[in-house]
C-alpha positions as CSV (number, residue, x, y, z in Angstrom):
1,M,124.4,51.6,12.2
2,R,127.6,51.3,14.9
3,R,126.4,49.4,17.7
4,R,127.6,51.4,21.1
5,H,129.0,49.7,23.9
6,P,127.3,50.7,26.7
7,A,129.5,49.8,29.6
8,I,132.6,51.3,28.2
9,F,130.4,54.3,27.4
10,R,129.7,54.0,31.3
11,L,132.9,54.3,32.4
12,F,133.9,57.0,29.7
13,C,130.8,59.4,31.3
14,I,132.3,58.6,34.9
15,F,136.0,59.8,34.0
16,V,134.6,62.9,32.4
17,V,132.4,63.2,35.8
18,L,135.5,62.8,37.9
19,G,137.5,64.8,35.8
20,A,135.4,67.5,36.1
21,C,134.8,67.4,39.9
22,T,138.3,67.6,40.4
23,L,139.3,70.2,38.1
24,G,138.8,72.9,41.6
25,T,140.8,70.2,44.1
26,A,144.8,69.8,41.5
27,A,147.0,69.9,43.9
28,P,149.2,73.0,44.2
29,A,152.0,73.8,41.3
30,F,154.7,73.8,44.0
31,A,153.4,71.4,46.7
32,G,155.9,69.8,49.0
33,T,156.1,66.9,51.3
34,L,153.1,66.8,54.0
35,Y,155.2,67.5,56.6
36,D,156.3,70.9,55.0
37,D,152.6,72.2,53.7
38,L,152.1,71.7,57.3
39,G,154.4,74.0,59.0
40,E,157.3,71.5,59.8
41,R,157.2,70.8,63.7
42,P,156.5,74.4,64.9
43,G,153.3,74.4,62.1
44,L,151.8,71.3,63.8
45,T,152.5,72.7,67.0
46,R,150.7,74.9,66.3
47,I,147.6,73.3,64.3
48,V,147.4,70.9,67.8
49,D,147.7,73.9,70.3
50,Q,144.6,75.1,68.5
51,L,142.9,71.2,68.2
52,L,143.4,71.0,72.2
53,V,141.4,74.8,72.8
54,L,138.5,73.6,70.0
55,V,138.5,70.0,71.1
56,L,138.4,71.2,75.2
57,A,135.5,73.5,74.4
58,D,133.7,71.5,72.2
59,P,131.0,69.8,74.6
60,R,130.9,66.4,72.0
61,T,134.7,65.9,72.8
62,R,135.4,67.5,75.9
63,E,134.5,65.0,78.7
64,K,137.2,62.5,76.6
65,F,140.4,64.7,77.7
66,D,138.8,64.6,81.4
67,N,141.8,63.3,83.6
68,I,144.1,63.4,80.9
69,N,147.4,65.0,81.1
70,I,147.2,67.9,78.5
71,E,150.7,68.5,78.3
72,R,151.5,65.2,77.8
73,L,149.2,64.7,75.3
74,K,150.2,67.4,73.3
75,G,153.5,65.9,73.0
76,R,152.2,62.6,71.7
77,L,150.1,64.5,69.4
78,V,152.5,66.5,67.5
79,D,155.2,63.5,67.6
80,K,152.1,61.4,66.0
81,L,151.0,64.2,63.7
82,C,154.8,64.3,62.0
83,D,155.3,61.0,62.6
84,V,152.0,60.7,59.7
85,A,153.3,63.8,57.7
86,G,156.4,61.8,57.2
87,G,158.5,64.5,59.0
88,P,161.7,63.1,61.3
89,C,159.8,62.3,64.3
90,H,159.0,59.1,64.9
91,Y,155.9,58.5,67.8
92,H,157.1,56.4,70.6
93,G,153.7,56.5,72.8
94,I,151.5,53.3,73.1
95,S,149.2,52.0,70.0
96,M,146.2,54.2,69.2
97,A,144.7,50.5,70.1
98,G,146.2,50.6,73.9
99,A,145.8,55.0,74.2
100,H,142.0,54.3,73.5
101,R,141.2,51.7,74.8
102,G,138.3,51.7,77.5
103,L,137.8,55.7,77.0
104,G,134.3,54.7,75.3
105,I,135.0,56.6,71.9
106,T,132.3,56.5,69.6
107,D,131.9,57.5,66.1
108,Y,130.1,61.2,66.8
109,N,133.0,62.2,69.0
110,F,135.9,60.4,66.6
111,N,133.7,63.2,64.0
112,A,133.8,66.5,65.9
113,M,137.4,65.5,66.6
114,V,138.1,65.4,63.2
115,E,135.8,69.1,62.7
116,D,138.0,70.3,65.0
117,L,140.9,69.5,63.3
118,Q,139.9,70.8,59.9
119,T,139.2,73.7,61.7
120,A,142.2,74.2,63.8
121,M,144.1,73.8,59.8
122,D,142.1,76.4,58.6
123,R,142.4,78.7,61.3
124,N,146.7,78.1,60.8
125,G,146.4,78.9,56.4
126,I,146.3,75.1,55.9
127,S,145.2,74.6,52.6
128,S,142.5,72.1,51.5
129,W,144.7,69.9,49.4
130,T,146.9,69.5,52.6
131,Q,144.5,69.0,55.2
132,N,142.7,66.4,52.9
133,R,146.3,64.6,52.3
134,L,146.6,64.5,56.3
135,L,143.2,63.3,57.0
136,A,143.6,60.8,53.9
137,R,146.8,59.0,56.2
138,L,144.5,59.3,59.9
139,A,141.0,57.9,58.9
140,P,142.9,54.6,58.8
141,M,143.2,54.8,62.6
142,H,139.2,55.3,63.1
143,R,139.2,51.6,63.7
144,D,142.1,51.8,66.6
145,I,140.0,54.5,68.1
146,V,136.4,54.6,68.1
147,A,135.2,51.7,70.5
148,R,133.7,48.9,69.1
């Protein structure tokens, strides 16, 4: 009788399960750069416009935008997303930690804004694949935004 290697078998099972889970989430055949897939600067501007409408109406986030110059914020957000997405823009604002210091942003507020960003992208026809690519690049900013 042949002896089985449980560790190898478990690893094989994990790969099979992961493969099955990702079948519906494969990259689109003609995916461009993240910046292109977000609609370049005009697409990012539409997403940010929608995002700001949502966060200013969202009871979980709106108080964090009191006394904020929304037009200035809009420009900074578009530049930041453009930069993060690999576009030709360069964000020249203050650091994420500096921009959010003293605002008392909690995980609750942060997660609500992420939900609002996803809704804004949905409303602008951004695929889940592209949304996940952007969110993966934005996720490390959590530590600089949420108050400790």
